[in-house]
NUZA-133462 format. One record per residue (C-alpha): residue number from 1; residue in three letters; y, x, z. Coordinates in steps of 0.2 Angstrom, whole numbers, padded with zeros to 4 digits. Layout:
N
 gumi votor    py    px    pz
  NUM   ala     Y     X     Z
...
END
This chain:
120
 gumi votor    py    px    pz
    1   met  0393  0546  0455
    2   ile  0406  0537  0465
    3   asp  0421  0530  0455
    4   pro  0436  0532  0467
    5   gly  0446  0518  0458
    6   ser  0432  0505  0458
    7   ala  0435  0489  0468
    8   ala  0419  0493  0479
    9   thr  0426  0510  0483
   10   ile  0443  0503  0487
   11   arg  0436  0489  0498
   12   ala  0425  0502  0507
   13   val  0441  0513  0510
   14   ala  0451  0498  0517
   15   gly  0437  0492  0528
   16   arg  0431  0509  0535
   17   thr  0449  0516  0538
   18   tyr  0454  0500  0547
   19   tyr  0439  0499  0558
   20   ala  0440  0518  0563
   21   ala  0459  0515  0567
   22   tyr  0455  0499  0577
   23   leu  0440  0506  0587
   24   ala  0450  0522  0592
   25   thr  0465  0511  0597
   26   arg  0454  0498  0606
   27   asp  0445  0512  0616
   28   thr  0462  0520  0621
   29   val  0468  0503  0627
   30   cys  0452  0499  0636
   31   ala  0453  0516  0645
   32   leu  0471  0513  0650
   33   ala  0466  0495  0656
   34   gly  0452  0504  0667
   35   asn  0439  0493  0659
   36   pro  0428  0500  0645
   37   asp  0421  0482  0642
   38   phe  0438  0474  0640
   39   lys  0438  0463  0625
   40   val  0451  0466  0612
   41   asp  0455  0454  0598
   42   his  0461  0462  0582
   43   ile  0477  0452  0580
   44   ala  0481  0452  0598
   45   leu  0480  0471  0599
   46   thr  0492  0473  0584
   47   his  0504  0460  0591
   48   phe  0504  0468  0608
   49   leu  0508  0485  0601
   50   ser  0521  0480  0588
   51   his  0530  0466  0597
   52   thr  0527  0467  0616
   53   val  0529  0485  0621
   54   arg  0547  0490  0622
   55   asp  0545  0507  0613
   56   pro  0550  0509  0594
   57   trp  0536  0522  0591
   58   val  0523  0511  0599
   59   asn  0530  0496  0588
   60   gly  0528  0507  0572
   61   phe  0511  0512  0577
   62   gly  0506  0493  0580
   63   glu  0514  0489  0563
   64   thr  0504  0503  0554
   65   leu  0488  0496  0562
   66   glu  0492  0479  0557
   67   asp  0495  0484  0539
   68   leu  0478  0492  0539
   69   arg  0471  0476  0546
   70   val  0479  0466  0532
   71   lys  0473  0477  0519
   72   arg  0455  0476  0525
   73   thr  0456  0457  0526
   74   his  0463  0456  0508
   75   ser  0450  0468  0502
   76   asp  0436  0459  0509
   77   tyr  0441  0441  0508
   78   arg  0456  0440  0495
   79   leu  0449  0450  0481
   80   ser  0464  0446  0470
   81   arg  0475  0454  0483
   82   ala  0465  0470  0487
   83   ile  0474  0486  0488
   84   glu  0479  0495  0472
   85   pro  0470  0511  0468
   86   arg  0486  0520  0469
   87   ser  0488  0514  0488
   88   val  0472  0521  0493
   89   gly  0480  0538  0498
   90   leu  0493  0529  0508
   91   thr  0480  0519  0517
   92   leu  0470  0535  0521
   93   arg  0487  0543  0527
   94   asp  0490  0528  0539
   95   ala  0473  0528  0546
   96   lys  0474  0547  0549
   97   phe  0491  0544  0558
   98   ile  0482  0531  0570
   99   leu  0467  0542  0573
  100   asp  0478  0558  0576
  101   asn  0490  0550  0588
  102   gln  0479  0541  0601
  103   ser  0484  0553  0615
  104   glu  0502  0550  0611
  105   leu  0499  0531  0611
  106   ala  0490  0534  0628
  107   lys  0505  0543  0635
  108   arg  0517  0530  0629
  109   leu  0507  0516  0636
  110   ala  0504  0524  0653
  111   gly  0511  0512  0666
  112   val  0513  0498  0654
  113   glu  0504  0482  0660
  114   ile  0490  0478  0647
  115   pro  0488  0459  0646
  116   arg  0472  0450  0641
  117   leu  0470  0454  0622
  118   ser  0456  0442  0618
  119   ser  0455  0424  0612
  120   asp  0440  0419  0624
END
């Protein structure tokens, strides 16, 4: 039986929700860039969305993705700062928002020059 409040479950939720959100967003950005093999760094992607694009909705989208990334990092590497069990529902809600709004993101980024988003 799975214990929804266990540390392992919370770490799994943080990791899987972030990666689902990141991969969906990465695929959207790659499609807009016209390059399915476009390399996209995690931090560069969230920074581009939350700080570079001049659209408050896209900025909020990027901040939500960054929040999921930070929760995932804390859950995997800073166990003392892992997400609280009561925050799991919020994490799931945020990931669902990211996944459900890929077409809106694509519309808002249409015509925006997408810079190199990799560190190599």
